[in-house]
N, C-alpha and C positions, 0 to 999 in steps of 0.2 A: 700829882703828876699822872699817874694811873687815869685819871678821869680826863684828863690830855690826851691821854695817847688814845684812849677810845671814842674820844671826841674826833681826833683827828682820823679814826680809821672808818668811823660812821661816816664822815664828810666824804673822805676820800672816796668810800663804797658808792656814797649814794650821787656824786658827779659821773662814776663810771658808767652807773646803771644809768641815769640819763644822758650820756653820750651814747652809747649803743642803743638807746630809746629812738633819739634822734637821727643816728646816721641810718637807722631800720627805717623808721618813719616812710621817707619818701617811697623806699620798694613796695611797703606795704599800700600806699596810697595810689599806685597805678594799677592794682589789684583788685579793690574792692572799694563798693560806695558805703559810705560811713554815714551812722544813724548820730545826727547832733542836733544841736539846736539849733533853728531855723535862722538863716542868713550871718551865723556864726561859724568857728571854723573847727580845727577837731580839740584846740587847747584851750582849756578854762581854767580863772582865777578866780578865788572868791573866801568865804570865811565860812567857820563851821562855831555854832556853839552849842556848848554842851560840857561835857567834861572827858578829855578837856577841850578849850577852845583857842581858835587860830585862824591860820591861814590854810586853803586846801587848793588843790590843782588837780586837773582830771586831764587824762591824753586819749582821745580814742583814738583806738589799734584798728579796729576795724567794727564794722556792723552791731558787735554784739560785747567786744572786749574792750577794756581801758584800764589803763594805770593810773591810781589816784596815788596822791600821796600828801603830807601835810606837816607844818611845823606851827604846834599847839603849846597851851601854856594851861597846868592845872591849877586850879581854884580851892579845891581840898587838898592835894597832895603839898601842901608846901610851897607853890608856884615854879613844881618841876616843869620842865620842858620836856615834849614830846617831839621828836621825830619818826614818822612811820611810811610807810607804803604798802599798796596794794595792788595788784592784780584781779581785777572785778569783772565777770560775766553778766550779761543782762539778758532778761526775758522779758521780750515784747509778748503783747497780747493777753497774757493773764489777767489783767485791769484795764477794764473799756474804760475810756473817757472820751468827752464830745470834742475835744481841741486836744492837742499836741498830745503826747505819750506818756505813761505812767510804766516804765518796767520795773519789774523786780529785779534787783543785782543780789548775788552772792559771790563774796571773793575771799583772797587770803592774803597775807600779808607776813611784815615785819615791823616792830617798835622798839625804840631805843627810849630811854626814857633818863633826864639827868634831874639829878633833885638830893632829898638827902641821901640815898642809896641810888645806883645804874644799875638800871632793869632794863631787861632783854627780852624779849618775848613772841610770840607767834600769833596775827591777829586771823582771827574771822570775821568775816563782815557780812551781815545782810541786811538789806534796805529799800528802799521803794526813791525812784528819781522821777519828778517828774519834770518832764522835758517840754516848754513852751512852742507852739505850733508858730506865732507870729514874732517871736524875741529871739536874741543869743542868750538866755539863759535857761539854768535850772535849778531845782530847786530840789532838796533830798534829804531824806531823814534814813537814818540808820543806826543799829543796834552792835556793837562790836565786842564780843567776848574776847578777851586776849591771856593766853597761858605765859607767863612769866616763866621764863627759865634762872634766870638770876637777879638779886642774889639767892632766891629760894624761891621754889616751885609754888606757883599762885595760881589760882585766875581770878582774874579782873575783868568785871563787867562796864563798859560805858554806851553812852547814847548820846545821840548830835542830830540838829536839824543844821542846814545850810544852803548858800547859794552858791554860784558860779556865774560868769560873764564869759562869753566865749570869744574869742580874737579871731578875728578875719585873717 
């Protein structure tokens, strides 16, 4: 019963946040040029492989800021399901590549994991995001320390590699 209530609260919060982002996006689009995969749009959807593995989405909010989130499943923690969301900042120009771009990104967010126990934690994200010059794709690698606050305080480290297709 409690798990169902918590799940409902997480889903309602995620839908509310998505609604706020979608209503604010047209205003932001009028004010800035977006750094996004070539010939693609601001919204990308793809897969992330690691611990946990699943579906990942990214929505650019400006030249250097994006929201990312996902739904993933753990192979280590008895098939636990994770829902997460982050606000990330990209730093372009630190790493030089001959084509495309390779920004370093940092971010913070939240994660709820449903499994044997329901866990809620604060995520920090550090990653690299290769943005292709001539295709609407990106490939990323990230390391994510998470500070779980419930059911007990614990730091969990995860890492993943993923890719996304950016829709027009």
